[in-house]
C-alpha positions as CSV (number, residue, x, y, z in Angstrom):
1,M,-19.4,-26.2,-8.4
2,R,-19.2,-22.5,-8.0
3,H,-16.5,-19.9,-7.3
4,M,-17.1,-18.1,-4.0
5,P,-14.9,-15.2,-2.9
6,I,-14.8,-14.9,0.9
7,A,-12.7,-11.8,1.3
8,G,-13.9,-8.3,2.3
9,K,-17.7,-7.9,2.3
10,Y,-18.5,-11.1,0.4
11,R,-20.1,-14.0,2.3
12,V,-20.1,-17.7,1.9
13,N,-21.6,-20.7,3.5
14,A,-19.7,-23.9,2.5
15,Q,-19.3,-27.3,3.9
16,V,-15.7,-28.4,3.5
17,G,-15.2,-32.0,4.6
18,D,-16.1,-32.2,8.3
19,R,-15.5,-28.5,8.8
20,K,-17.9,-25.5,8.5
21,V,-16.4,-22.4,6.9
22,P,-17.5,-19.4,8.9
23,E,-20.3,-17.6,7.1
24,D,-18.8,-14.1,7.3
25,F,-15.1,-13.4,7.6
26,S,-15.4,-9.6,7.3
27,Y,-15.8,-9.1,11.0
28,L,-12.3,-10.4,11.7
29,T,-9.8,-7.6,12.3
30,A,-6.1,-7.3,12.6
31,G,-4.9,-9.0,15.8
32,Q,-7.5,-11.7,15.7
33,N,-6.4,-15.1,14.5
34,L,-8.2,-17.8,12.7
35,R,-7.4,-20.7,15.0
36,A,-11.0,-20.7,16.1
37,Y,-12.3,-20.0,12.6
38,E,-10.2,-22.3,10.5
39,A,-10.6,-21.9,6.8
40,G,-8.3,-24.8,6.0
41,L,-7.8,-28.5,6.2
42,V,-5.6,-29.7,9.0
43,G,-3.4,-32.7,8.8
44,D,-3.5,-35.5,6.2
45,P,-6.3,-34.8,3.6
46,E,-6.5,-38.5,2.8
47,A,-9.2,-39.8,5.2
48,T,-12.5,-37.9,5.5
49,N,-11.5,-35.2,3.0
50,R,-10.4,-37.6,0.3
51,R,-13.3,-36.5,-1.9
52,L,-12.0,-33.0,-2.1
53,Q,-8.5,-33.8,-3.3
54,Q,-9.2,-32.9,-6.9
55,H,-10.3,-29.4,-5.9
56,V,-8.1,-28.4,-3.0
57,A,-4.6,-27.0,-2.7
58,V,-3.7,-26.8,1.0
59,V,-1.4,-23.9,1.8
60,G,0.3,-23.4,5.2
61,L,1.4,-19.7,5.3
62,E,3.7,-20.3,8.3
63,T,6.1,-22.0,5.9
64,M,5.4,-20.4,2.5
65,T,6.4,-17.0,1.3
66,H,4.4,-14.9,-1.0
67,R,6.8,-15.8,-3.8
68,E,6.1,-19.5,-3.3
69,I,2.4,-18.8,-3.3
70,A,2.8,-17.0,-6.7
71,R,4.4,-20.1,-8.1
72,L,1.4,-22.3,-7.3
73,P,0.2,-24.0,-10.5
74,V,-2.6,-22.0,-12.2
75,D,-3.9,-24.2,-14.9
76,E,-7.7,-24.1,-14.9
77,E,-10.1,-21.4,-16.0
78,C,-13.5,-21.3,-14.4
79,P,-16.4,-18.9,-14.8
80,T,-17.3,-16.5,-12.0
81,P,-20.6,-14.8,-11.1
82,A,-19.1,-11.5,-12.4
83,A,-17.9,-10.6,-15.9
84,G,-14.6,-12.1,-16.9
85,A,-12.9,-15.3,-15.7
86,C,-10.8,-16.2,-12.7
87,R,-7.8,-18.4,-12.7
88,V,-7.3,-20.5,-9.6
89,A,-5.3,-23.6,-8.7
90,Q,-7.5,-26.6,-9.3
91,T,-10.6,-24.5,-8.6
92,L,-10.1,-24.4,-4.9
93,M,-7.4,-23.1,-2.6
94,M,-7.9,-23.6,1.1
95,V,-5.6,-21.7,3.5
96,Q,-4.6,-22.7,7.0
97,V,-3.3,-19.8,9.1
98,R,-2.1,-20.2,12.7
99,G,-1.7,-17.1,14.8
100,M,-2.2,-14.6,11.9
101,G,-5.0,-12.0,11.6
102,W,-7.4,-12.2,8.8
103,R,-6.0,-9.0,7.2
104,S,-2.5,-10.5,7.4
105,M,-3.8,-13.6,5.6
106,T,-5.4,-11.4,2.9
107,R,-2.1,-9.6,2.4
108,Q,-0.2,-12.9,2.0
109,I,-2.6,-13.9,-0.7
110,T,-2.9,-10.6,-2.5
111,V,0.8,-10.4,-3.0
112,G,0.7,-13.8,-4.7
113,R,-1.5,-14.6,-7.7
114,F,-4.9,-14.6,-6.0
115,D,-7.2,-11.7,-5.5
116,Y,-9.6,-13.7,-3.3
117,I,-9.6,-16.9,-1.3
118,A,-11.9,-19.2,-3.1
119,A,-14.1,-21.8,-1.4
120,L,-15.8,-24.6,-3.3
121,S,-17.3,-27.8,-2.0
122,N,-18.7,-31.0,-3.6
123,A,-21.2,-31.2,-0.7
124,N,-22.8,-27.8,-0.3
125,A,-22.0,-24.4,-1.6
126,D,-23.8,-21.1,-2.0
127,G,-22.1,-18.7,-4.3
128,V,-22.1,-14.9,-4.0
129,E,-23.3,-12.7,-6.8
130,G,-21.6,-9.5,-7.8
131,A,-18.0,-10.4,-6.9
132,P,-15.4,-8.8,-9.2
133,A,-13.4,-11.0,-11.5
134,M,-10.0,-12.2,-10.3
135,L,-6.8,-11.0,-12.0
136,S,-4.2,-13.3,-13.4
137,N,-0.7,-12.1,-13.0
138,Q,-0.3,-12.2,-16.8
139,T,-2.7,-9.3,-17.2
140,A,-1.1,-5.9,-17.0
141,L,-3.2,-3.2,-15.4
142,P,-3.2,0.3,-16.9
143,S,-1.7,3.1,-14.9
144,L,-3.8,6.2,-14.1
145,F,-3.4,9.9,-13.7
146,V,-6.3,11.4,-11.8
147,P,-7.2,14.9,-10.6
148,H,-7.9,15.6,-6.9
149,G,-8.7,19.3,-7.3
150,A,-9.4,21.4,-4.2
151,P,-10.3,19.5,-1.0
152,T,-13.9,20.4,-1.6
153,V,-14.0,17.9,-4.4
154,A,-14.5,15.3,-1.6
155,L,-17.9,17.0,-0.9
156,R,-18.8,18.1,-4.4
157,P,-17.1,15.7,-6.8
158,G,-19.0,16.9,-9.9
159,A,-18.2,15.6,-13.3
160,A,-14.6,14.8,-12.5
161,G,-15.7,12.6,-9.6
162,A,-18.2,10.8,-11.8
163,A,-15.4,10.2,-14.4
164,L,-13.1,8.7,-11.8
165,G,-15.9,6.3,-10.7
166,R,-16.3,5.2,-14.3
167,M,-12.6,4.7,-14.7
168,A,-12.4,2.4,-11.6
169,A,-15.4,0.4,-12.8
170,T,-13.6,-0.7,-15.9
171,L,-10.6,-2.1,-14.0
172,P,-10.1,-5.7,-12.8
173,R,-9.8,-5.7,-9.0
174,P,-6.1,-4.7,-8.1
175,R,-4.1,-6.6,-5.6
176,A,-2.8,-3.3,-4.3
177,I,-2.8,0.4,-5.2
178,I,0.4,2.4,-5.4
179,I,-0.7,6.1,-5.0
180,V,1.6,8.9,-5.9
181,S,0.5,12.2,-4.3
182,P,2.0,15.6,-4.9
183,H,1.5,16.4,-1.2
184,W,4.2,14.0,0.0
185,H,7.7,15.3,-0.8
186,T,10.8,13.5,0.3
187,A,14.5,13.7,-0.7
188,V,14.5,10.1,-2.0
189,P,11.6,7.8,-3.1
190,T,9.8,6.7,0.0
191,V,7.3,3.9,0.3
192,G,4.6,3.8,3.0
193,L,4.5,0.6,5.0
194,A,1.7,1.5,7.5
195,E,-0.7,-1.4,8.1
196,R,-3.5,1.1,8.7
197,P,-2.6,4.4,7.1
198,Q,-4.3,7.3,8.8
199,T,-6.5,9.8,6.8
200,I,-4.5,13.1,6.8
201,H,-6.5,16.3,6.6
202,D,-3.6,18.4,5.4
203,F,-5.5,21.6,4.6
204,G,-7.1,24.5,6.5
205,G,-9.9,26.9,6.1
206,F,-12.4,24.5,4.5
207,P,-15.9,23.3,5.7
208,D,-15.9,21.4,9.0
209,E,-17.5,18.3,7.4
210,L,-14.3,17.7,5.4
211,Y,-12.4,17.1,8.5
212,D,-14.8,14.3,9.5
213,I,-14.1,12.3,6.4
214,Q,-12.1,9.1,6.9
215,Y,-10.8,6.7,4.3
216,P,-10.2,3.5,6.3
217,A,-7.9,1.7,3.8
218,T,-5.5,-0.9,4.9
219,G,-1.8,-1.0,3.9
220,C,0.2,-4.0,2.8
221,P,3.7,-4.1,4.2
222,E,4.5,-7.3,2.2
223,A,3.4,-5.7,-1.1
224,A,5.1,-2.4,-0.2
225,T,8.4,-4.4,0.3
226,E,8.0,-5.7,-3.2
227,V,7.7,-2.0,-4.4
228,L,10.9,-1.2,-2.6
229,A,12.6,-4.1,-4.2
230,H,11.7,-3.0,-7.7
231,L,12.8,0.6,-7.0
232,A,16.1,-0.7,-5.7
233,E,16.6,-3.0,-8.7
234,A,16.2,0.1,-10.9
235,G,18.9,2.0,-9.0
236,F,16.8,4.2,-6.7
237,S,17.9,4.6,-3.1
238,A,14.4,4.1,-1.9
239,V,13.4,3.9,1.8
240,A,10.4,2.9,3.8
241,D,8.2,5.0,6.1
242,E,6.2,2.8,8.6
243,A,3.9,5.6,9.7
244,R,3.0,7.6,6.6
245,G,-0.8,8.0,6.1
246,L,-2.9,9.2,3.1
247,D,-2.9,12.9,2.4
248,H,-5.8,14.5,0.6
249,G,-4.1,14.1,-2.7
250,A,-4.3,10.3,-2.1
251,W,-7.6,9.7,-0.2
252,I,-9.8,12.1,-2.2
253,P,-9.5,10.4,-5.6
254,L,-9.3,6.9,-4.0
255,R,-12.5,7.5,-2.1
256,L,-14.2,8.5,-5.3
257,M,-12.8,5.5,-7.2
258,F,-12.8,2.8,-4.5
259,P,-15.4,3.9,-1.9
260,D,-15.3,0.6,0.0
261,A,-11.6,1.2,0.9
262,D,-11.1,-2.6,0.6
263,I,-8.0,-2.6,-1.5
264,P,-4.6,-2.2,0.1
265,V,-3.0,1.2,-0.5
266,I,0.7,1.9,-0.7
267,P,1.7,5.6,-0.8
268,L,4.8,6.6,-2.7
269,S,6.4,10.0,-2.4
270,I,7.6,12.4,-5.1
271,Q,10.9,14.3,-5.2
272,A,9.7,17.8,-6.1
273,R,13.1,19.2,-7.1
274,Q,14.1,16.3,-9.4
275,G,11.8,17.0,-12.4
276,P,9.9,15.0,-15.0
277,A,12.7,12.7,-16.2
278,H,13.3,11.4,-12.7
279,H,9.6,10.7,-12.1
280,Y,9.3,9.0,-15.5
281,A,12.1,6.7,-14.6
282,L,10.4,6.1,-11.2
283,G,7.3,5.0,-13.2
284,L,9.4,2.7,-15.4
285,A,10.7,1.0,-12.3
286,L,7.2,0.3,-11.2
287,A,6.0,-1.0,-14.7
288,P,6.7,-4.7,-14.0
289,L,4.4,-4.5,-11.0
290,T,1.4,-3.7,-13.2
291,S,1.6,-7.3,-14.4
292,K,1.4,-8.5,-10.8
293,G,-1.8,-6.8,-10.0
294,F,-0.5,-3.5,-8.8
295,L,-2.5,-0.4,-9.9
296,V,-0.2,2.7,-10.2
297,V,-2.2,5.9,-9.7
298,G,-0.7,9.4,-10.0
299,S,-2.7,12.1,-8.4
300,G,-2.4,15.8,-9.2
301,N,-3.8,18.4,-11.6
302,I,-2.9,19.3,-15.1
303,T,-2.9,23.0,-14.0
304,H,-2.2,24.1,-10.5
305,N,-1.7,27.8,-9.7
306,L,-2.7,28.7,-6.1
307,A,-2.4,32.4,-6.7
308,D,-4.9,32.2,-9.6
309,Y,-7.1,30.0,-7.5
310,Q,-7.2,32.5,-4.7
311,T,-7.9,35.3,-7.2
312,A,-10.8,33.4,-8.8
313,Y,-12.2,32.6,-5.3
314,S,-12.1,36.3,-4.3
315,Q,-13.9,37.3,-7.5
316,G,-16.8,34.9,-6.9
317,G,-19.2,34.7,-9.8
318,Q,-17.3,37.4,-11.7
319,A,-14.2,35.1,-12.2
320,R,-13.4,33.8,-15.7
321,T,-11.1,31.0,-16.8
322,P,-7.7,32.3,-18.1
323,D,-6.9,31.1,-21.6
324,Y,-3.7,29.3,-20.4
325,V,-5.7,26.7,-18.5
326,R,-7.2,25.0,-21.5
327,E,-4.2,25.8,-23.8
328,F,-1.8,24.0,-21.4
329,A,-4.1,21.1,-20.8
330,D,-4.7,20.6,-24.5
331,W,-0.9,20.8,-25.2
332,I,-0.3,18.0,-22.7
333,W,-3.0,15.8,-24.3
334,Q,-1.7,16.5,-27.8
335,R,1.9,15.5,-26.8
336,L,0.7,12.4,-25.0
337,N,-1.5,11.4,-28.0
338,A,1.5,11.9,-30.3
339,H,3.8,9.8,-28.0
340,D,6.1,12.9,-27.9
341,L,8.0,12.0,-24.7
342,P,10.9,14.4,-25.4
343,A,8.5,17.4,-25.5
344,L,6.7,16.2,-22.4
345,L,9.9,15.9,-20.4
346,D,10.8,19.4,-21.6
347,Y,7.3,20.8,-21.1
348,R,8.7,23.6,-18.9
349,R,10.2,25.2,-22.0
350,Q,8.0,23.9,-24.8
351,A,4.4,24.1,-23.4
352,P,2.4,27.3,-23.5
353,S,2.4,29.2,-20.2
354,A,4.0,26.2,-18.5
355,V,5.4,28.2,-15.6
356,R,2.0,29.9,-15.0
357,A,0.2,26.6,-15.2
358,H,2.7,25.1,-12.7
359,P,4.6,27.7,-10.7
360,T,6.0,24.6,-8.9
361,E,6.1,21.2,-10.6
362,D,4.7,19.0,-7.8
363,H,1.2,18.6,-9.1
364,L,2.3,17.5,-12.6
365,L,5.1,15.1,-11.6
366,P,2.7,12.2,-10.7
367,L,1.6,12.3,-14.4
368,F,5.1,11.2,-15.4
369,V,5.2,8.4,-12.8
370,A,1.9,7.1,-14.3
371,L,3.1,7.5,-17.8
372,G,6.3,5.5,-17.1
373,A,4.4,2.8,-15.2
374,A,2.8,1.8,-18.5
375,G,6.2,1.2,-20.2
376,R,8.2,3.0,-22.9
377,D,5.5,2.5,-25.5
378,A,2.6,3.7,-23.4
379,R,-0.6,4.8,-25.1
380,A,-2.7,7.5,-23.4
381,K,-6.4,7.9,-23.3
382,R,-8.0,11.1,-22.0
383,C,-11.0,9.9,-19.9
384,H,-12.1,13.3,-18.7
385,A,-11.4,17.0,-19.6
386,G,-12.9,19.7,-17.4
387,I,-12.1,22.7,-15.3
388,D,-13.0,23.3,-11.7
389,D,-12.9,26.5,-9.8
390,Y,-12.1,28.4,-13.0
391,V,-8.4,27.6,-13.0
392,I,-7.9,23.9,-12.1
393,A,-7.7,21.6,-15.1
394,M,-9.2,18.2,-14.0
395,D,-8.1,16.0,-16.9
396,A,-7.9,12.3,-16.2
397,Y,-5.9,9.7,-18.1
398,T,-5.3,6.0,-18.4
399,F,-2.0,4.7,-19.8
400,H,-1.8,1.3,-21.3
401,A,1.3,-0.7,-22.4
402,G,1.9,-0.4,-26.1
403,D,1.0,-4.0,-26.8
404,H,-2.4,-3.7,-25.1
405,P,-5.2,-4.5,-27.6
């Protein structure tokens, strides 16, 4: 018996009782339903499907919420074709969906405990190589702070882009990504609920090919609602935005890290006038979600001075990197490594050249969200340190909970 993910681009061909599971579900789009492509057992499983009883949990999503799905028993470990182990209910969970699109079904599952729908048969099963391991909801994901640089990073990602790809490769597959971009400012924390967030080209004066790039990620309203609930529980007056897309601070790093755009993305705004302590608290409110498969990603830059960027651009090959760029970036790393939260929250007064490094705070605030999302005892790892365009520090970080081995 073999584990076979049938979500996204993965394919299966399995005989389940008297029914043939469709070979490829990836062609089903929102609005189509599975009535003609049933992936579940209908009715009483006793008769012809008796032989599958030890391996099948039949779930009717018309009557079960994602919280009920999350409470399904998870008591068996089984090997997968990829590294790691998956945890599934009795090896096989079949899902019967009436009148729901495939992507809707995927959202219902991913907000529960299962990253993929597994298909396994006593009769005939062909596994799929290369599928990522599933994530149990006891495993806390790290949170990330990643650079997005200038929009041209999407065309020339360089060393920072390669580092982001390596960071993503070390992660279990998330259920959903919460992305915090400095280019979405709102008065109160706002969570994007769009089912298909558009790719926003919120910049001007750059090469034409940049405006042709699309990042066709899906959203996940059910998971976004869970984010809203955690923010509200922490005392934030959070609201939803059903139309918000992904600005370049979101889609540029996500495209480098998850180029298949096959993980639901939930944008979360910053409050640019509320400072580091507010955003650290915002991250703390998200911390419980990291144990439920949510990957919290703060996007920004360790230094961000547009006037210096324009000066360097005008000087062409004669430009040089000002001393403050590396001095400020190194100070941030030293304080993170020393777990000196008070100094970090007071960086505006304590860090060298802080106001020049950040004339406005927006591009550093997502760092504090990511730091908070790893909990009060977070441990930082600097995964990349570099400078683009003479003045943009492109440092990247992972933050793990203090009890992470």
